[in-house]
C-alpha positions in Angstrom: -7.1 -11.8 8.7 -7.9 -15.3 9.6 -7.1 -17.8 6.9 -9.9 -20.2 6.4 -8.8 -23.1 4.2 -12.4 -23.7 3.1 -12.6 -20.3 1.5 -11.9 -20.0 -2.2 -8.4 -18.6 -2.9 -10.0 -15.5 -4.6 -11.9 -14.7 -1.4 -8.7 -15.1 0.7 -6.9 -12.7 -1.7 -9.8 -10.2 -1.4 -9.5 -10.3 2.4 -5.8 -9.9 2.2 -6.1 -6.8 0.0 -8.8 -5.4 2.2 -6.3 -5.6 5.1 -3.9 -3.5 2.9 -6.7 -1.1 2.1 -5.7 1.7 4.5 -3.1 4.4 3.7 -1.6 4.2 7.3 -1.1 0.4 7.0 0.6 0.8 3.6 2.9 3.4 5.1 3.8 1.3 8.1 4.6 -1.7 5.7 6.8 0.6 3.6 8.7 1.7 6.7 9.1 -1.9 7.8 10.3 -2.9 4.3 13.4 -0.8 5.1 14.1 -2.2 8.5 12.5 -3.0 11.9 11.0 0.1 13.6 9.9 1.0 17.1 6.4 2.5 17.4 7.9 5.8 18.4 10.0 5.9 15.2 6.9 5.3 13.0 4.6 7.9 14.6 6.1 11.0 12.8 6.5 9.1 9.6 2.9 7.8 9.5 1.4 11.0 10.7 -1.5 9.7 12.7 -2.3 9.6 16.5 -0.6 7.0 18.6 -3.9 5.2 19.4 -4.7 5.0 15.7 -1.2 3.7 14.8 -1.6 1.1 17.6 -4.9 0.0 16.0 -3.4 -0.3 12.5 -0.4 -2.2 13.8 -2.8 -4.6 15.6 -4.7 -5.2 12.4 -1.4 -5.9 10.6 -0.3 -8.2 13.4 -3.6 -10.2 13.4 -3.3 -10.6 9.6 0.2 -12.1 10.1 2.0 -9.4 8.2 4.0 -8.0 11.0 5.5 -9.3 14.2 6.0 -7.3 17.5 9.0 -7.5 19.8 9.1 -5.8 23.2 12.3 -4.2 24.5 11.5 -2.7 27.9 8.9 -0.1 27.4 9.4 0.0 23.6 7.7 -2.2 21.1 9.4 -2.8 17.7 7.7 -4.2 14.6 9.1 -6.1 11.6 7.7 -7.7 8.5 6.9 -11.4 8.7 8.1 -12.0 5.1 10.3 -10.1 2.6 7.6 -10.9 0.1 5.5 -8.2 1.6 8.2 -5.7 0.6 8.2 -7.3 -2.9 4.5 -6.8 -3.1 4.8 -3.1 -2.3 7.6 -2.7 -4.9 5.4 -4.4 -7.5 2.5 -2.2 -6.6 4.8 0.9 -7.0 5.9 -0.3 -10.4 2.4 -0.9 -11.6 1.2 2.5 -10.4 4.2 4.3 -11.8 3.4 2.7 -15.2 -0.2 3.7 -15.0 0.6 7.3 -14.1 3.2 7.4 -16.9 0.7 6.0 -19.3 -1.9 8.6 -18.3 0.7 11.4 -18.6 1.6 10.2 -22.1 -2.1 10.2 -23.1 -2.4 13.8 -21.8 0.6 14.9 -23.8 -0.8 13.3 -26.9 -4.2 15.0 -26.4 -2.5 18.4 -25.9 -0.2 18.0 -28.9 -3.0 16.9 -31.4 -4.5 19.8 -33.4 -8.1 20.5 -32.5 -10.7 19.2 -34.9 -11.6 21.7 -37.5 -14.9 23.4 -36.5 -17.2 24.0 -39.4 -15.5 21.4 -41.6 -17.7 20.8 -44.7 -18.8 17.2 -45.3 -19.5 15.9 -48.8 
């Protein structure tokens, strides 16, 4: 994600969230929220092919969300800012609240007595 200072902030935010709009990228960021990881450590956790993981990491790196560090033949990745982890935590809290609210609505629907069929109107 290239930041263009001439773009309106809402457009920059939309581009930022588009970058986050892939499940593998979110999973990578979740893993990196815990600690730095080598690519080989992330492969089984993310559950995609190595080439696809490399592509997703490249997108995250170009967007400035992760940094790469080479150690011999291994490449390790880390978040560029702890605020990325905060964003994921906030998203989890929002989604948990939404799911809880939906579950509560379902329980209310199930516990309400059905409308009386054939009820006479005056």
